[in-house]
C-alpha positions as CSV (number, residue, x, y, z in Angstrom):
1,X,-33.0,20.6,-0.4
2,X,-29.3,21.7,-0.6
3,X,-26.1,20.0,-2.0
4,X,-22.7,20.6,-1.1
5,X,-19.7,19.3,-2.2
6,X,-17.2,17.7,0.5
7,X,-14.5,15.5,1.6
8,X,-11.6,15.1,-0.6
9,X,-12.8,16.8,-3.5
10,X,-12.3,20.6,-1.5
11,X,-9.3,19.5,0.3
12,X,-7.2,18.7,-2.7
13,X,-8.8,21.6,-4.7
14,X,-7.6,23.8,-1.8
15,X,-4.2,22.4,-2.1
16,X,-3.9,22.5,-5.7
17,X,-4.0,18.5,-6.4
18,X,-6.3,17.2,-9.3
19,X,-9.7,15.8,-8.3
20,X,-10.8,12.9,-10.1
21,X,-13.8,11.7,-7.5
22,X,-16.5,14.2,-6.2
23,X,-18.7,13.3,-3.3
24,X,-21.8,15.1,-2.2
25,X,-23.9,15.3,0.7
26,X,-27.5,16.7,0.5
27,X,-29.1,18.3,3.1
28,X,-32.9,18.4,3.8
29,X,-33.9,15.5,1.6
30,X,-35.3,12.3,1.7
31,X,-34.7,8.9,0.0
32,X,-37.7,9.1,-1.4
33,X,-37.1,12.2,-3.0
34,X,-33.8,11.2,-4.5
35,X,-34.8,8.1,-6.0
36,X,-37.8,10.2,-7.5
37,X,-35.1,12.2,-9.5
38,X,-33.6,9.1,-11.1
39,X,-30.6,8.1,-8.2
40,X,-30.0,4.8,-7.5
41,X,-29.5,3.6,-3.9
42,X,-26.2,1.7,-2.8
43,X,-25.9,2.0,0.5
44,X,-27.8,-0.1,3.0
45,X,-26.4,1.0,6.6
46,X,-27.0,4.6,5.5
47,X,-28.3,6.1,2.4
48,X,-26.1,6.7,-0.3
49,X,-26.8,7.3,-4.1
50,X,-25.5,7.3,-7.3
51,X,-26.1,10.2,-9.7
52,X,-28.1,9.4,-12.6
53,X,-25.7,11.1,-15.3
54,X,-22.3,11.6,-13.5
55,X,-22.3,8.3,-11.3
56,X,-20.9,10.8,-8.2
57,X,-22.1,9.5,-4.5
58,X,-24.5,11.8,-3.1
59,X,-25.1,11.2,0.7
60,X,-27.9,12.2,2.7
61,X,-26.7,14.5,5.8
62,X,-26.7,12.2,8.7
63,X,-25.1,11.5,12.0
64,X,-24.0,8.6,14.1
65,X,-23.8,6.9,17.7
66,X,-21.4,4.4,18.6
67,X,-23.3,1.5,19.8
68,X,-20.7,-1.4,19.7
69,X,-16.8,-2.2,18.8
70,X,-15.0,-1.7,16.1
71,X,-15.9,0.6,12.9
72,X,-18.6,-1.4,12.1
73,X,-20.2,-0.6,15.5
74,X,-22.4,2.7,14.5
75,X,-25.8,3.4,14.1
76,X,-26.9,5.9,11.7
77,X,-29.6,8.5,11.2
78,X,-30.4,10.7,8.2
79,X,-33.1,12.6,8.0
80,X,-34.1,15.9,6.5
81,X,-33.3,17.8,9.9
82,X,-29.6,16.9,10.1
83,X,-28.1,20.2,9.3
84,X,-24.7,20.2,7.1
85,X,-22.6,20.9,10.3
86,X,-24.1,18.1,12.3
87,X,-22.4,16.0,9.3
88,X,-19.5,17.6,8.8
89,X,-18.6,16.8,12.7
90,X,-18.9,13.2,11.9
91,X,-15.8,13.4,10.0
92,X,-12.3,12.4,10.8
93,X,-10.1,15.2,10.3
94,X,-10.7,18.7,10.0
95,X,-9.4,19.2,6.2
96,X,-12.0,16.2,5.3
97,X,-14.7,18.5,6.9
98,X,-14.7,21.4,4.8
99,X,-17.8,21.7,2.3
100,X,-18.5,23.9,-0.7
101,X,-22.1,25.2,-1.9
102,X,-23.5,25.6,-5.5
103,X,-22.0,28.6,-5.6
104,X,-18.2,27.9,-4.6
105,X,-18.8,29.4,-1.1
106,X,-16.8,27.2,1.5
107,X,-18.2,26.1,4.6
108,X,-15.5,25.3,7.3
109,X,-17.4,25.2,11.0
110,X,-14.0,23.6,12.1
111,X,-11.2,25.3,10.8
112,X,-10.1,23.1,8.4
113,X,-8.6,25.8,6.0
114,X,-6.4,26.8,8.6
115,X,-5.1,23.5,9.5
116,X,-4.9,23.2,5.3
117,X,-2.3,26.2,5.8
118,X,-0.6,24.9,9.3
119,X,-0.5,21.5,6.9
120,X,-1.9,19.6,10.2
121,X,-3.7,16.8,10.2
122,X,-6.2,17.4,13.3
123,X,-9.2,15.2,14.2
124,X,-12.8,17.3,14.1
125,X,-13.8,15.8,17.7
126,X,-13.2,12.9,20.6
127,X,-15.7,11.0,18.1
128,X,-12.9,10.4,16.3
129,X,-11.7,7.9,19.0
130,X,-14.9,5.7,18.2
131,X,-13.6,4.5,15.1
132,X,-10.2,2.4,14.6
133,X,-10.1,2.7,11.0
134,X,-9.4,6.6,11.5
135,X,-6.3,6.1,13.1
136,X,-5.1,4.2,9.6
137,X,-6.3,6.6,7.5
138,X,-4.5,9.4,9.5
139,X,-1.7,7.6,9.0
140,X,-2.2,7.4,5.3
141,X,-2.7,11.2,5.1
142,X,0.5,11.5,6.4
143,X,2.2,9.1,4.1
144,X,0.2,11.3,1.2
145,X,1.3,14.4,2.1
146,X,4.5,14.2,3.9
147,X,6.0,15.9,0.7
148,X,3.8,19.1,1.4
149,X,4.9,19.1,5.2
150,X,2.1,18.0,6.7
151,X,2.3,16.4,10.4
152,X,-0.2,14.8,12.9
153,X,-1.5,17.4,15.6
154,X,-0.2,16.6,19.6
155,X,-3.7,16.4,20.4
156,X,-4.9,14.3,17.5
157,X,-1.6,11.8,18.4
158,X,-2.6,11.3,21.6
159,X,-5.8,10.3,20.7
160,X,-3.9,7.7,18.2
161,X,-2.1,6.3,20.8
162,X,-4.5,6.0,23.4
163,X,-6.8,4.4,21.1
164,X,-4.0,1.5,20.7
165,X,-3.4,0.9,24.6
166,X,-7.6,0.7,24.5
167,X,-7.3,-2.1,21.8
168,X,-9.7,-0.8,19.2
169,X,-8.0,-1.3,16.9
170,X,-8.1,-5.3,17.5
171,X,-11.6,-4.9,15.6
172,X,-10.5,-3.9,12.1
173,X,-11.0,-6.7,9.8
174,X,-7.6,-7.6,7.7
175,X,-9.8,-6.6,4.7
176,X,-10.2,-2.8,5.7
177,X,-6.1,-2.9,7.1
178,X,-5.1,-3.9,4.0
179,X,-7.1,-1.6,1.7
180,X,-5.9,1.6,3.5
181,X,-2.3,-0.2,3.4
182,X,-2.7,-0.4,-0.4
183,X,-3.6,3.2,-0.6
184,X,-0.5,4.0,1.5
185,X,1.5,1.9,-0.8
186,X,0.4,4.2,-3.5
187,X,1.8,7.1,-2.2
188,X,4.9,9.0,-2.7
189,X,6.2,8.5,0.7
190,X,4.4,4.8,2.1
191,X,7.8,4.7,4.7
192,X,5.6,6.8,6.6
193,X,2.7,5.4,7.0
194,X,4.7,2.1,8.7
195,X,6.5,4.4,11.1
196,X,3.1,6.4,12.1
197,X,1.8,2.9,13.2
198,X,5.1,2.0,14.9
199,X,5.4,5.1,16.9
200,X,1.8,5.1,18.3
201,X,2.0,1.2,18.5
202,X,-0.1,-0.2,16.2
203,X,2.3,-1.8,14.0
204,X,2.8,-4.4,16.6
205,X,-1.1,-5.5,16.3
206,X,-1.7,-5.1,12.4
207,X,2.2,-6.0,11.1
208,X,4.0,-7.7,13.7
209,X,6.6,-9.6,11.5
210,X,7.7,-5.8,11.0
211,X,8.2,-4.8,14.8
212,X,11.7,-6.5,15.1
213,X,13.2,-4.8,12.1
214,X,12.2,-1.8,14.0
215,X,13.4,-2.7,17.4
216,X,16.8,-3.7,16.4
217,X,17.6,-0.3,14.4
218,X,19.9,1.6,16.4
219,X,20.9,4.0,14.5
220,X,18.9,7.8,14.8
221,X,18.2,7.0,11.0
222,X,15.2,5.4,9.8
223,X,15.3,1.1,10.1
224,X,16.8,-0.4,7.2
225,X,13.1,-1.9,6.2
226,X,11.6,1.6,5.9
227,X,14.9,2.9,4.1
228,X,14.3,-0.2,1.5
229,X,10.9,0.8,1.0
230,X,11.7,4.3,0.3
231,X,13.8,3.3,-2.0
232,X,11.6,1.2,-3.5
233,X,8.9,3.8,-3.9
234,X,11.6,5.9,-6.2
235,X,12.2,2.8,-8.4
236,X,8.8,1.6,-8.9
237,X,5.0,2.5,-8.7
238,X,4.0,-1.4,-8.3
239,X,2.9,-1.5,-4.6
240,X,4.0,-5.5,-4.6
241,X,7.7,-4.6,-5.2
242,X,7.3,-1.7,-2.9
243,X,5.4,-3.9,-0.2
244,X,8.0,-6.6,-0.6
245,X,11.0,-4.4,-0.6
246,X,9.7,-3.7,3.2
247,X,8.9,-7.4,4.0
248,X,11.7,-9.4,2.5
249,X,14.2,-8.7,5.7
250,X,11.4,-9.9,7.9
251,X,12.4,-13.9,7.5
252,X,15.5,-15.4,7.4
253,X,16.7,-18.5,5.3
254,X,18.0,-20.0,8.1
255,X,14.7,-20.7,9.2
256,X,13.0,-23.5,7.8
257,X,9.5,-22.5,8.3
258,X,9.9,-19.1,6.6
259,X,7.9,-20.2,3.8
260,X,5.1,-21.3,6.2
261,X,5.8,-18.2,8.1
262,X,5.1,-15.7,5.0
263,X,1.6,-17.9,4.1
264,X,0.6,-17.3,7.4
265,X,1.0,-13.7,7.7
266,X,-0.2,-13.5,4.3
267,X,-3.3,-15.1,5.1
268,X,-3.7,-12.9,8.0
269,X,-3.1,-10.0,6.4
270,X,-5.6,-11.2,3.2
271,X,-2.5,-10.4,1.0
272,X,-3.1,-11.1,-2.7
273,X,-1.7,-13.9,-3.8
274,X,0.7,-12.3,-5.8
275,X,2.2,-10.5,-3.5
276,X,2.8,-13.4,-1.2
277,X,4.4,-15.1,-4.0
278,X,6.6,-12.4,-5.0
279,X,7.9,-12.2,-1.3
280,X,8.3,-16.1,-1.1
281,X,10.6,-16.0,-3.9
282,X,12.4,-12.3,-2.8
283,X,13.6,-13.8,0.3
284,X,14.7,-17.3,-1.4
285,X,16.6,-15.3,-3.9
286,X,17.7,-12.3,-2.4
287,X,21.3,-13.5,-1.8
288,X,21.3,-14.8,-5.5
289,X,20.0,-11.4,-6.7
290,X,22.5,-9.5,-4.4
291,X,25.6,-11.4,-5.4
292,X,24.5,-11.8,-9.0
293,X,27.9,-11.0,-10.4
294,X,29.7,-13.9,-9.1
295,X,27.0,-16.8,-9.9
296,X,28.2,-19.3,-11.7
297,X,26.1,-20.2,-14.9
298,X,24.6,-23.1,-13.3
299,X,23.7,-21.1,-10.0
300,X,21.9,-18.6,-12.3
301,X,20.0,-21.0,-14.3
302,X,19.4,-22.6,-10.8
303,X,18.0,-19.2,-10.2
304,X,16.0,-18.7,-13.0
305,X,14.4,-22.1,-12.8
306,X,13.0,-21.3,-9.1
307,X,11.7,-17.7,-10.3
308,X,10.1,-20.1,-13.3
309,X,11.1,-16.7,-15.2
310,X,10.5,-18.1,-18.5
311,X,6.5,-18.4,-17.7
312,X,7.1,-15.3,-15.7
313,X,9.8,-13.0,-17.1
314,X,8.4,-9.8,-15.4
315,X,9.3,-11.4,-11.9
316,X,12.9,-11.0,-12.5
317,X,12.7,-7.5,-13.1
318,X,10.7,-7.3,-9.7
319,X,13.1,-8.8,-8.0
320,X,16.0,-7.3,-9.1
321,X,14.3,-3.7,-8.2
322,X,13.7,-5.4,-4.5
323,X,17.8,-6.2,-4.3
324,X,18.4,-2.3,-5.5
325,X,16.3,-1.0,-2.9
326,X,17.7,-3.1,-0.4
327,X,21.1,-1.8,-1.3
328,X,20.0,1.8,-0.6
329,X,22.0,4.0,1.4
330,X,21.1,5.3,5.1
331,X,18.8,8.3,3.4
332,X,16.8,5.6,1.2
333,X,18.2,6.4,-1.9
334,X,18.8,3.3,-4.1
335,X,21.9,2.9,-5.9
336,X,21.9,5.1,-9.0
337,X,23.6,2.3,-11.3
338,X,22.5,-1.9,-9.9
339,X,24.7,-3.9,-12.6
340,X,23.1,-7.0,-11.5
341,X,20.1,-6.0,-13.3
342,X,21.8,-5.7,-16.7
343,X,23.9,-8.8,-16.1
344,X,21.0,-11.0,-15.5
345,X,18.7,-9.7,-18.2
346,X,21.3,-10.4,-20.6
347,X,21.9,-13.9,-19.0
348,X,18.0,-14.6,-19.3
349,X,18.4,-13.3,-23.1
350,X,21.3,-15.8,-23.9
351,X,18.9,-18.5,-22.3
352,X,16.2,-17.8,-24.2
353,X,17.6,-18.7,-27.3
354,X,17.7,-21.9,-26.6
355,X,14.6,-23.4,-28.0
356,X,13.0,-26.5,-27.1
357,X,12.3,-27.5,-30.8
358,X,15.7,-28.4,-31.4
359,X,15.9,-30.7,-28.6
360,X,12.7,-32.2,-29.3
361,X,14.3,-32.7,-33.2
362,X,17.2,-34.7,-31.6
363,X,14.3,-37.1,-30.4
364,X,14.4,-36.7,-26.5
365,X,11.2,-36.7,-24.7
366,X,9.8,-35.8,-21.0
367,X,12.5,-34.8,-18.2
368,X,14.8,-35.4,-20.9
369,X,13.8,-32.3,-22.8
370,X,14.1,-30.3,-19.7
371,X,17.1,-31.6,-18.6
372,X,18.6,-30.7,-22.0
373,X,17.3,-27.6,-22.1
374,X,19.3,-26.8,-18.9
375,X,22.4,-27.9,-20.0
376,X,22.6,-26.2,-23.1
377,X,21.4,-22.8,-21.2
378,X,24.2,-23.1,-19.0
379,X,26.6,-23.8,-21.9
380,X,25.6,-20.7,-23.5
381,X,25.7,-18.5,-20.1
382,X,29.3,-20.4,-19.4
383,X,30.7,-19.6,-22.9
384,X,29.4,-15.8,-22.6
385,X,30.8,-15.5,-19.0
386,X,34.2,-16.9,-20.4
387,X,34.7,-14.4,-23.0
388,X,34.0,-11.5,-20.6
389,X,37.1,-12.8,-18.9
390,X,39.1,-13.1,-21.7
């Protein structure tokens, strides 16, 4: 039995990046042998085991054969005679097909180290096209390593475009698409992910609501939606903020079915509810947030009530970041100063000085309490605005 470190741990070590997860491949072993050593089997479709002490994943060397459509249509073979090279051959990219033995020696049958040096994302074999999930993975790696200068190899790019034309990506489940998208949104350059998907034709299938934003872009720079996402990634690590900054311009308040369209899109993508709701709030509040400095006191309270900022104060911060990101320049740089943020945050602080207990003490009940709260909140904000004019 031989054990090798594989995949991302080897790749990121060679790139000088931190490694937090370790995956191992075991050659010349059986499930029974690993179970006898205390490993716990967790894979049903192929034998993957958890180490009894570290919890790292150990997978038996395996090969795969395409038997159906999509990324699940594979038959897996894991027997003691499967070699390390055969196991590495089934991997997506050469930079992910490098192994390291227990003595630190690299096993690199497909020149992954060279491609790391060349900053190229290159497929290992033409079997790449059999798994549509790999197209999303390449787009995600392009986003993850964009700051290091990585690009997609021409031959891999052509293969990705062919996969789209062959309708392979239509067999991806919404859950897997969102999982890869979520990972891409957590990178330093998430806009690259969507740019790659657009250029290979996959965006129209996976994220159709974004397509008009790309098509109407006439400048040589990236579409504004991608610039907004780039700006949002500089302002916040929160993926809900980033995703919403990208999508907020895909919907129009002039369309009475806007909320329904967002709900349909969110259900199709299996979006987390908090991201769906943030997008709805952003679309309906975007104009007010951009023009916050000119809002009257009653419009500010109307905005706060719509957001329900009294119970969810963090939403105001998120929405202000989204509006700031969408005010970016053509290079994706957000405004260094965004006075709307301090202005509305101060207005909220003033509104919060109005306490329900004071109003209840005056004998009001039911809806009268809410109305009185609104009136007093408007009054304190209006007085503040007036004092700033004097």
